[in-house]
N, C-alpha and C positions, 0 to 999 in steps of 0.2 A: 695098815701094811706098816708107816714108815720107810725111809731112806734106805737106800745101800752104800754104803763107804765108798767113798770116791763117785761119788754121784754127786753136780753142780746145779747149787741153786745159785737161781740170782735173786741177789740182796741189794739193798738200797744201801748208800751213802748221803744222812744230812747235814751241813756244818752251816750253822744256823750263829750267824754276826753278831756284835755287840750291838749292831744299829747298820743302819742300811746307808751301802758306799756308791763308790761310781769307779772301777776300776779302770785303768786306761784305756780310752778306744772299745768302754762298754755301757750297759746300759746300768741306771742304779739298783743295786741286789742286795738282799738282807738274810740271803740264802743260798748255799750251792743242796745239789744234788749230782752223785756218782753213784756211777753203776760197783755192784761189788760183788761178783760170781763169786760165790764159797764152797769149798767144795767137802762136802759132809766126810764124817768123820776125822780128820785134820785139825789142828789149831791153825787160827788163825788171827792176825790182825788188822786194824782200820784205822790210821792213823792222818793226819793234816800237816803239813807243815805250813810255817807265816814264812813266806820266801821272797816276799815282796812289800817292799813298805805300806802299802795301803789298808795290808793287813794287819799291818804293827798297830792294834788300838787299843784300850784298856775296856775292861766294862765284860759279861755275863756268854763265854763262847757254851754250846752247846750243840751236841754229837748225837746223832740218832740212827739207829740201822732200824733197815724197815726190810720184810717180806711183803710184798704188794702195798695192801694198806693198812699189816698189819705193823706195829712198832714193836721191837721185839727186843733191842739196849736204849740206853739214853746216858749221858754223861754231860756236866758242866763244871765250869771253873771259871775263875776270875784269872784275869789279868792287869795287873797292879802297875801302873804308870811306876818307874822310877827304881822298881823291885828288882833284886841283885839277880845275874841269870840262875835257875836253875841247877841243882845241884844233882850227878846221879842216888837214885834209891836204894837202898841195901836193900828193899823187901821185893817182894812181888810188884810187876807192873797192875795200871790199873787202865789202864788203857782194855777197849774192847776184844774179851780172847771171847771167841769165837771155839766152838767142840762141841763133837758129838750134836751137827745140827739132826 
């Protein structure tokens, strides 16, 4: 039948780090999962900020969007040590755009 616009779908966001890290006061981790409730029929964005020093690491990062055990989207990118700060793009964003679930 499909979903009704405005219905909330329980999605999850996984962030995979380039290597295992130990945040202050926590156990070692190589990925984190966060709930991502998403309203159908609306454009949504999923992101992640590098807010702490322990997160600033070079290497391949990957983001995944899941619904239960089903992977819906993934994107990966490389953080390069010593690179210039990113400049805003004039093109459409390539972050996870979720629409018309």
